[in-house]
Structures are given as C-alpha cells and as structure tokens.
C-alpha positions, -999 to 999 in steps of 0.1 A, spaced: -321 -442 768 -309 -428 735 -315 -391 725 -340 -400 697 -362 -418 722 -359 -389 746 -372 -364 721 -403 -379 708 -421 -409 695 -439 -410 662 -471 -431 663 -488 -443 632 -523 -438 646 -537 -405 656 -550 -403 692 -581 -382 700 -559 -366 727 -534 -352 702 -534 -314 696 -543 -306 660 -516 -287 640 -518 -268 607 -482 -258 600 -450 -274 588 -434 -271 622 -445 -274 658 -439 -241 675 -440 -225 710 -475 -214 702 -485 -251 697 -470 -260 731 -491 -233 747 -522 -247 730 -513 -282 743 -508 -271 779 -514 -236 793 -485 -240 816 -462 -240 785 -474 -206 774 -441 -192 788 -423 -204 757 -417 -179 729 -445 -184 704 -423 -183 673 -396 -209 683 -395 -242 664 -399 -272 686 -400 -300 660 -410 -307 624 -446 -318 620 -453 -355 615 -468 -369 583 -506 -370 580 -520 -400 597 -491 -401 622 -488 -383 656 -457 -369 673 -454 -373 710 -430 -348 725 -417 -361 758 -417 -341 790 -379 -345 792 -374 -330 758 -397 -301 766 -376 -294 797 -345 -295 776 -360 -270 751 -370 -248 781 -335 -247 794 -321 -239 759 -343 -209 757 -339 -198 793 -376 -205 800 -385 -213 836 -412 -239 840 -434 -239 871 -435 -278 871 -420 -307 852 -439 -309 819 -459 -338 808 -457 -355 774 -477 -338 746 -490 -352 714 -494 -334 680 -511 -345 648 -528 -332 617 -566 -335 619 -578 -361 595 -611 -369 579 -626 -391 552 -634 -372 520 -670 -374 509 -682 -375 473 -701 -343 479 -670 -324 490 -650 -337 460 -678 -328 435 -680 -293 450 -643 -288 446 -644 -300 410 -673 -278 401 -654 -248 413 -628 -255 386 -650 -265 357 -664 -239 333 -700 -228 335 -724 -255 321 -701 -284 328 -709 -312 353 -691 -341 369 -700 -375 382 -676 -394 404 -672 -431 394 -646 -439 420 -630 -419 448 -600 -431 467 -611 -443 502 -584 -428 524 -583 -404 552 -569 -370 543 -556 -341 564 -580 -312 569 -571 -284 544 -581 -268 511 -592 -294 485 -583 -286 450 -588 -302 416 -571 -282 388 -579 -287 351 -543 -297 346 -549 -327 367 -578 -340 345 -564 -365 321 -577 -360 285 -604 -381 271 -592 -409 248 -597 -410 210 -608 -431 193 -631 -433 223 -626 -463 245 -643 -450 277 -658 -418 289 -642 -422 324 -612 -400 331 -587 -398 360 -587 -365 378 -557 -360 402 -563 -335 430 -547 -326 463 -553 -312 498 -532 -282 507 -529 -288 544 -499 -265 552 -484 -237 531 -458 -261 517 -473 -296 520 -499 -313 499 -516 -347 501 -524 -362 467 -556 -380 458 -573 -392 426 -608 -399 414 -622 -415 383 -649 -393 369 -672 -386 340 -672 -349 330 -700 -335 308 -700 -301 292 -735 -302 279 -723 -302 243 -724 -328 216 -699 -337 188 -700 -357 157 -682 -390 158 -675 -412 127 -693 -445 124 -671 -457 96 -637 -451 81 -636 -422 57 -607 -422 32 -591 -390 21 -611 -373 -6 -644 -388 4 -675 -366 6 -691 -371 40 -727 -383 41 -751 -385 71 -746 -422 73 -709 -417 82 -713 -400 115 -735 -397 146 -739 -372 174 -728 -380 209 -721 -361 241 -685 -347 243 -666 -364 271 -645 -342 293 -641 -306 286 -645 -288 253 -616 -300 231 -588 -275 224 -589 -285 187 -622 -273 171 -643 -303 161 -676 -307 142 -706 -304 166 -734 -299 141 -742 -320 110 -739 -290 87 -702 -287 97 -695 -322 81 -723 -330 57 -711 -327 21 -676 -318 31 -645 -336 18 -620 -354 41 -586 -339 37 -570 -368 55 -579 -404 63 -604 -405 92 -611 -435 113 -642 -450 129 -649 -437 164 -628 -405 157 -642 -370 162 -642 -348 131 -617 -320 134 -628 -290 114 -593 -287 100 -596 -322 85 -626 -315 63 -633 -289 36 -660 -278 13 -658 -295 -21 -645 -274 -49 -672 -254 -66 -651 -247 -98 -620 -260 -113 -593 -240 -130 -603 -233 -166 -640 -236 -159 -663 -212 -176 -682 -194 -148 -712 -172 -150 -704 -139 -133 -731 -115 -120 -722 -79 -115 -746 -62 -90 -750 -24 -85 -782 -15 -66 -810 -32 -84 -791 -34 -117 -776 -67 -129 -751 -75 -156 -738 -110 -165 -708 -122 -184 -689 -155 -187 -654 -156 -174 -627 -182 -169 -617 -194 -134 -579 -189 -129 -577 -215 -101 -597 -242 -83 -620 -226 -58 -646 -233 -31 -679 -217 -23 -674 -183 -6 -639 -178 -18 -628 -146 -36 -607 -156 -66 -594 -143 -100 -614 -147 -132 -603 -138 -168 -626 -118 -191 -621 -136 -224 -633 -105 -243 -610 -79 -228 -582 -102 -217 -582 -86 -182 -585 -104 -149 -608 -94 -120 -618 -107 -86 -652 -121 -77 -667 -142 -49 -679 -177 -56 -715 -185 -47 -719 -221 -56 -710 -225 -93 -713 -188 -101 -695 -157 -91 -707 -124 -78 -693 -89 -80 -711 -64 -57 -703 -28 -67 -730 -12 -44 -747 21 -55 -760 21 -90 -745 16 -124 
C-alpha cells in the first residue's frame, strides 16, 4: 500500500459519522474530539489540512499511530480510522435576506429572485455592497446580481450568488423620449419610477421640479435617468439686456435700469453696469430682474 493511501482517503460525500471541523487544519484537539482515547496528543499539533467543503477526510488508524510515534505519544490501544468534514447546510432565502438587510442602508429592502441551490459550509454569511452589481442604464431589467460568501474558516470562503431586486423606497425621473441638447424639459418628457438598486452615486432628478423647465446641457436618451449635472435652469437674462434692478433697505425701495454684463440664470449674483454713472455693481437675479439687499434703512 502506498503512503498516500496509508494517510487518509478523501471522500466526496460527507458522512454523518464525520467530526465537524471549523479550521484550516486538523489539529490534535480535533483528534481528541473524534476519540477521547486520542486526547493524549498535543492539542496544537497539525495532523492534516482540512478537506474542501462537501468532502470528508478519513484519517487512517495507521497514520494516527505514525503521528503518535513522531510526537512521542503513547497510545493505550491501536487507533481506529476517524473522519473529519465541514458541517454543510442548504442556505434558505430567509437567511440570505437577513444577511443582505444587515448590509443595506436604512429604508432599503431586497427580494430574492433566484438563489443558488447548493450546500454551503456552516459559517458567517456576508453580502457586501461591493458585491452588488450596479443597475443598468438605460434600464433593461431591475434584477441585479449580488455576490456573497460564507466565511467558514479564518482564511477560507465559499462563494455564492443571488439574483435580487433591491428597493430603496425612493423614486427617480426617467426620460420617456430623447431630449436633444438645448431642449427645455416638459412634463411629457419624463415619468417617475422606483429607483432600482441603491441610491446612485451620481445625483439624479427625483422630483419634477428638478427637471421641469430646465435645459438639457447634453443629449439625453429615452430610458435614461436625469443627472442633475446634465440639466440647468434656462438663462434669465442675456449679456447686454436692460434689467430692472431693485435696491432694498428695510422697507425702502429704489429702482434703476442697468445693463447685464454677462448671461445669467435665476439666483446667480452677477455684474451690472449703471449707464448713468458708468460704474458696475453686483446684484442677484430673481427671474428677469435683479435685487440688491442693503439691509437696515437708507
């Protein structure tokens, strides 16, 4: 008989008689667990490497006797064969959902569409956000692949994947037609729909007022979300326009006409030229007029 056969046999099915293990290596402590008569072995010695999940390792009595001799361990009787294996179980949807929910931000939920039907070693089940594939845009499906793993020893993992639908409780605006650059968005051009996956890293329009009346800065396509950076308020004034400027100080009001020194949007602070004095000043646009708020009283 060759040495490999003498040491152990790896069996692809796990027997109920096998001793469950949790480490990368089978130790003297595992031998003691398998057979109390083997408790004479030093607990920290390495007897063999652990088998893969789903397989078992049968350590022959002859090999146990050889290891005993190597470590000057005296056995009371010839040892019997012992079997070691990782405990296995079939992952339930409830377990997977619970592990996913521990990772998701507050308010998000997940539904499992498909879960790999395979036995897994007993351990800590983890689904990290980095394992969740991004949702596709333009949207083709709201189903995403989420890759997880079971940490069954300090250095070993068993991978698994699930197809899921993640909901964060928020909605976003999605275009129902192509919008060329420079087009003003109207309510017929978009609709509201639940955001698939997690909240996108890129800020997108989630309320009609964030898109309605805004101008597309780039070409936007049907089915695409509306990035806030891709739309802007239309220009309220053009360079050279005559703008009514209101100067406020307490309850007092003064008005004058001034010339816009550049193109500007509502809410922007920009330069205006007083045609009477030839001096420029700054004022904030409110629609098609500008405001200077001095505070106090004139």
